[in-house]
matplotlib code that plots the C-alpha trace (Angstrom):
import matplotlib.pyplot as plt

x = [40.8, 43.7, 43.1, 43.3, 45.8, 44.9, 47.0, 44.9, 41.6, 42.8, 44.0, 40.7, 38.7, 40.8, 40.3, 36.5, 36.8, 38.9, 36.4, 33.5, 35.3, 35.9, 32.2, 30.8, 33.0, 32.1, 28.3, 27.4, 26.2, 22.6, 23.3, 25.9, 24.5, 26.2, 26.6, 28.6, 31.0, 31.2, 32.0, 34.6, 36.2, 36.3, 35.0, 32.2, 29.0, 29.8, 33.3, 32.1, 29.3, 31.8, 33.1, 30.2, 26.4, 25.3, 26.3, 25.9, 28.6, 30.9, 30.3, 30.9, 34.3, 35.3, 34.3, 35.8, 39.2, 39.3, 38.1, 40.7, 43.3, 41.9, 41.6, 45.2, 46.4, 44.3, 45.5, 49.1, 48.5, 46.7, 49.8, 52.4, 54.4, 54.2, 50.6, 50.3, 48.2, 44.6, 45.3, 48.3, 46.0, 43.4, 46.1, 47.3, 43.8, 43.1, 46.4, 45.1, 41.8, 43.6, 45.5, 42.4, 40.5, 43.4, 44.6, 41.6, 38.7, 37.1, 36.4, 34.0, 32.0, 31.7, 29.4, 27.2, 27.0, 26.0, 23.1, 22.1, 22.2, 19.2, 17.0, 18.4, 18.4, 21.1, 23.4, 22.5, 23.5, 26.7, 27.5, 26.7, 29.0, 31.9, 31.9, 31.2, 34.8, 36.2, 34.0, 35.0, 38.7, 37.9, 36.5, 39.7, 41.7, 39.7, 40.1, 43.8, 44.0, 42.1, 44.4, 47.4, 46.1, 45.2, 41.5, 39.8, 39.3, 35.5, 35.3, 33.0, 35.3, 32.3, 31.1, 34.6, 35.1, 31.8, 32.9, 36.3, 34.6, 32.3, 35.4, 36.7, 33.4, 33.1, 36.5, 35.5, 32.3, 34.2, 36.8, 34.1, 31.6, 33.9, 37.0, 40.5, 40.4, 43.6, 44.3, 46.8, 44.4, 41.6, 43.9, 44.9, 41.2, 40.9, 43.9, 42.3, 39.1, 40.9, 43.1, 40.6]
y = [71.1, 69.6, 68.2, 64.4, 63.3, 61.5, 58.6, 58.3, 58.5, 55.8, 53.6, 54.0, 53.2, 50.1, 49.1, 49.2, 47.2, 44.6, 44.3, 44.0, 41.2, 39.2, 39.7, 38.8, 35.7, 34.6, 35.3, 35.9, 39.2, 39.0, 37.9, 40.6, 43.9, 47.3, 46.9, 43.7, 45.5, 48.6, 46.3, 44.3, 47.5, 48.7, 52.1, 54.4, 54.6, 58.2, 57.4, 54.4, 56.3, 59.0, 56.4, 54.1, 54.5, 51.0, 47.4, 48.1, 50.8, 48.4, 45.7, 48.3, 49.3, 45.6, 44.5, 47.6, 46.9, 43.3, 43.9, 46.7, 44.1, 41.9, 44.7, 45.8, 42.4, 42.4, 45.9, 44.8, 41.7, 43.8, 45.9, 43.1, 42.5, 39.9, 39.3, 36.3, 33.4, 33.4, 30.4, 32.3, 35.3, 33.1, 31.5, 34.9, 35.9, 32.6, 32.8, 36.1, 34.5, 31.5, 34.0, 35.9, 32.7, 31.4, 34.7, 36.7, 35.2, 38.2, 36.2, 34.1, 37.3, 37.7, 34.6, 36.1, 39.4, 37.6, 36.0, 39.4, 41.0, 38.9, 40.4, 43.9, 46.3, 48.5, 45.6, 44.3, 47.6, 47.6, 44.0, 44.9, 47.9, 46.3, 43.0, 44.9, 46.3, 42.8, 41.6, 44.6, 43.7, 40.1, 41.4, 43.5, 40.3, 38.5, 41.3, 41.4, 37.6, 37.8, 40.5, 38.4, 35.3, 33.4, 33.3, 32.6, 35.7, 35.2, 34.7, 37.2, 39.0, 40.0, 36.4, 35.1, 37.8, 36.8, 33.1, 34.0, 36.0, 33.0, 30.8, 33.0, 33.1, 29.3, 28.8, 31.0, 29.0, 25.7, 26.9, 28.0, 25.2, 22.2, 23.1, 22.8, 22.9, 22.3, 25.6, 24.1, 21.3, 24.0, 26.1, 23.0, 22.4, 26.0, 25.5, 22.4, 24.3, 27.2, 25.2, 22.5]
z = [116.2, 114.2, 110.8, 110.4, 107.9, 104.6, 105.8, 109.0, 107.1, 104.7, 107.5, 109.4, 106.2, 105.7, 109.3, 108.7, 105.4, 107.0, 109.9, 107.4, 105.5, 108.7, 109.6, 106.2, 106.1, 109.6, 109.5, 105.8, 104.2, 105.4, 109.0, 109.5, 110.9, 110.8, 114.6, 114.1, 111.8, 114.1, 117.0, 115.0, 113.8, 117.5, 116.6, 117.8, 115.7, 114.7, 113.6, 111.6, 109.8, 108.8, 106.3, 105.3, 105.6, 104.6, 104.0, 100.3, 100.5, 102.3, 99.6, 96.9, 98.5, 99.1, 95.6, 93.9, 95.6, 94.6, 91.0, 90.7, 91.4, 88.6, 86.2, 86.9, 86.0, 82.8, 81.9, 82.4, 80.2, 77.5, 77.0, 77.2, 74.1, 72.7, 73.6, 75.9, 74.9, 76.2, 78.6, 80.1, 80.7, 82.4, 84.5, 85.8, 86.8, 88.4, 90.3, 91.8, 92.7, 94.4, 96.6, 97.5, 98.4, 100.5, 102.2, 103.4, 101.5, 99.9, 96.8, 99.0, 99.6, 95.8, 95.7, 98.4, 96.5, 93.3, 95.2, 96.7, 93.3, 92.2, 94.9, 95.5, 92.5, 94.1, 94.5, 91.1, 89.5, 91.5, 90.3, 86.7, 86.8, 88.6, 86.7, 83.5, 83.8, 83.9, 81.0, 78.8, 79.4, 78.5, 75.2, 74.6, 75.2, 72.6, 70.1, 70.7, 70.4, 67.2, 65.8, 66.8, 65.0, 68.2, 67.3, 64.0, 61.9, 62.0, 65.8, 67.6, 70.2, 72.3, 72.5, 73.2, 75.9, 77.5, 77.5, 79.0, 81.8, 82.4, 82.7, 85.5, 87.3, 86.9, 88.5, 91.4, 92.0, 91.8, 94.3, 96.7, 96.3, 95.5, 97.4, 96.0, 92.2, 90.4, 88.6, 86.2, 85.2, 84.7, 82.5, 80.5, 80.0, 78.7, 76.5, 75.0, 74.3, 72.7, 70.5, 69.4]

ax = plt.figure().add_subplot(projection="3d")
ax.plot(x, y, z, "-o")
ax.set_aspect("equal")
plt.show()
């Protein structure tokens, strides 16, 4: 039997993830069954389960991919010289969120996952790990801003990082629950808070 190429395996995995995103967006996380995703992906049961064993594994992969995009942007900004101002960093992350809400909507799934994390310890641990990566980078941003004189010398970088992370989550919730939120206006509000 010929070996399947890595490219083929990656393409098949992405096919499943894309199908899962469509199903979760259409029916919600709870109302979507594994059979729904298998049918949407147009695969046999055996082919599907070669890649994913549960909805939680699908969510892990989807969330991991999207959070990796956010952490990549933050990592790039953390090494930029000179260090961008905190509102500029927030704007770059929110721009990525806007694209994800408008293009394929996986950010909408994030809100469903947050709700599921309250009831499912496995999903809760996943959310804590994944979002912990973003929060740790927000703390690094605060530390760098403090070292560059953008924050008061006595500011607590861990507290500032937690607040920055909360601003990102708050923006996501407003985009999902309230509709079109003006990103520039939001960032201007952050700027006013940071400079007051």
